[in-house]
MARLUM-609161 format. One line per 5 residues: their letters; for each residue x, y, z of N, C-alpha, C. Coordinates in pm, whole numbers. Example, Ala and Ser with C-alpha at 12.3 -4.5 7.8 and 13.67 -1.06 7.14 Angstrom:
BEGIN
as> 1319:-569:780:1230:-450:780:1320:-330:780 ~ 1285:-225:708:1367:-106:714:1290:3:787;
This chain:
BEGIN
xxxxx> 94:-117:16:-17:-4:-29:99:102:-5 ~ 75:218:-95:160:335:-99:86:452:-27 ~ 177:513:44:129:654:109:196:750:15 ~ 123:841:-32:161:971:-115:267:1031:-19 ~ 241:1071:96:351:1146:152:469:1058:198;
xxxxx> 440:965:247:600:875:265:672:847:145 ~ 602:841:31:669:807:-74:736:927:-142 ~ 679:1037:-112:744:1172:-168:856:1198:-71 ~ 849:1168:48:990:1188:125:1068:1104:109 ~ 1033:956:81:1141:875:21:1217:951:-97;
xxxxx> 1145:984:-198:1203:1026:-287:1304:1150:-305 ~ 1278:1203:-165:1342:1356:-187:1450:1359:-76 ~ 1465:1253:-10:1564:1225:115:1673:1163:77 ~ 1787:1218:74:1902:1165:42:1961:1046:141 ~ 1991:928:75:2025:817:148:2167:777:63;
xxxxx> 2253:721:168:2397:713:107:2406:574:25 ~ 2475:571:-71:2468:465:-179:2484:324:-106 ~ 2570:326:-10:2623:208:47:2513:180:137 ~ 2433:277:187:2300:231:262:2190:151:173 ~ 2176:206:48:2084:154:-25:2114:30:-89;
xxxxx> 2248:3:-124:2299:-142:-148:2254:-238:-31 ~ 2303:-204:71:2296:-293:195:2134:-323:168 ~ 2068:-239:187:1935:-239:216:1854:-319:100 ~ 1892:-306:4:1851:-387:-120:1888:-515:-99 ~ 2001:-570:-80:2027:-694:-49:1976:-762:82;
xxxxx> 1950:-701:204:1902:-742:274:1725:-781:284 ~ 1675:-699:167:1566:-702:146:1517:-844:53 ~ 1636:-835:-15:1630:-978:-123:1648:-1123:-26 ~ 1715:-1095:58:1737:-1215:168:1607:-1222:260 ~ 1512:-1155:249:1369:-1156:287:1402:-1110:453;
xxxxx> 1492:-1002:484:1531:-939:581:1487:-782:598 ~ 1325:-740:591:1280:-623:545:1292:-541:654 ~ 1289:-587:774:1270:-518:890:1427:-468:909 ~ 1496:-508:874:1673:-482:916:1712:-382:784 ~ 1636:-434:655:1646:-338:536:1634:-169:587;
xxxxx> 1488:-189:644:1462:-51:693:1509:26:775 ~ 1546:-66:864:1653:-37:1011:1771:68:911 ~ 1803:-29:832:1951:48:767:1932:156:709 ~ 1833:158:625:1807:275:569:1763:430:656 ~ 1694:384:789:1686:480:847:1801:512:934;
xxxxx> 1890:453:933:2017:471:1013:2115:586:922 ~ 2115:564:821:2175:650:710:2111:771:663 ~ 1980:798:714:1920:913:656:1848:990:756 ~ 1751:1074:726:1645:1145:808:1513:1077:792 ~ 1502:945:705:1382:884:718:1320:840:818;
xxxxx> 1186:845:834:1097:804:944:1062:656:881 ~ 986:601:975:976:446:940:868:447:801 ~ 762:517:808:695:488:682:775:526:548 ~ 824:656:545:921:694:413:1028:582:398 ~ 1090:544:498:1188:435:495:1137:287:409;
xxxxx> 1003:255:438:927:152:387:905:167:231 ~ 872:291:208:843:349:91:970:332:1 ~ 1074:378:69:1215:387:-14:1270:253:-30 ~ 1215:149:41:1284:12:33:1203:-43:-75 ~ 1076:-9:-96:1000:-52:-187:1027:4:-323;
xxxxx> 1083:128:-328:1139:195:-467:1267:110:-462 ~ 1359:90:-390:1482:43:-408:1460:-123:-462 ~ 1347:-197:-419:1321:-330:-457:1284:-326:-619 ~ 1216:-220:-628:1148:-193:-773:1259:-154:-883 ~ 1385:-141:-828:1504:-122:-912:1524:33:-948;
xxxxx> 1472:144:-833:1485:263:-860:1608:320:-767 ~ 1660:402:-825:1752:466:-711:1726:557:-630 ~ 1772:587:-505:1730:702:-434:1816:784:-452 ~ 1816:920:-416:1891:1035:-417:2017:999:-327 ~ 2123:1051:-362:2255:1035:-236:2270:1180:-177;
xxxxx> 2242:1286:-237:2280:1405:-189:2164:1468:-205 ~ 2152:1610:-134:2020:1714:-132:2021:1760:-282 ~ 2123:1794:-364:2135:1863:-474:2053:1743:-558 ~ 2110:1638:-588:2050:1548:-637:1885:1487:-636 ~ 1842:1520:-486:1715:1511:-440:1628:1627:-501;
xxx> 1682:1743:-505:1621:1874:-554:1623:1892:-719 ~ 1718:1779:-780:1729:1799:-913:1814:1880:-987 ~ 1908:1935:-915:2018:2041:-925:2128:1993:-981;
């Protein structure tokens, strides 16, 4: 179930590439809770947006790694 506000937060909050890679791998291994915690540890994401961010990663999308990238500059 997609929460538009949470998804928007996930798409504009920078998350380090290493955290994204680790979270994607954890999700592939079925460790979704740990993957969400990994994303939250390396960003300002709260629980809902972190779940949405993980969903985006699993779908093959990349998250922004910097504020400039998040804002499209």
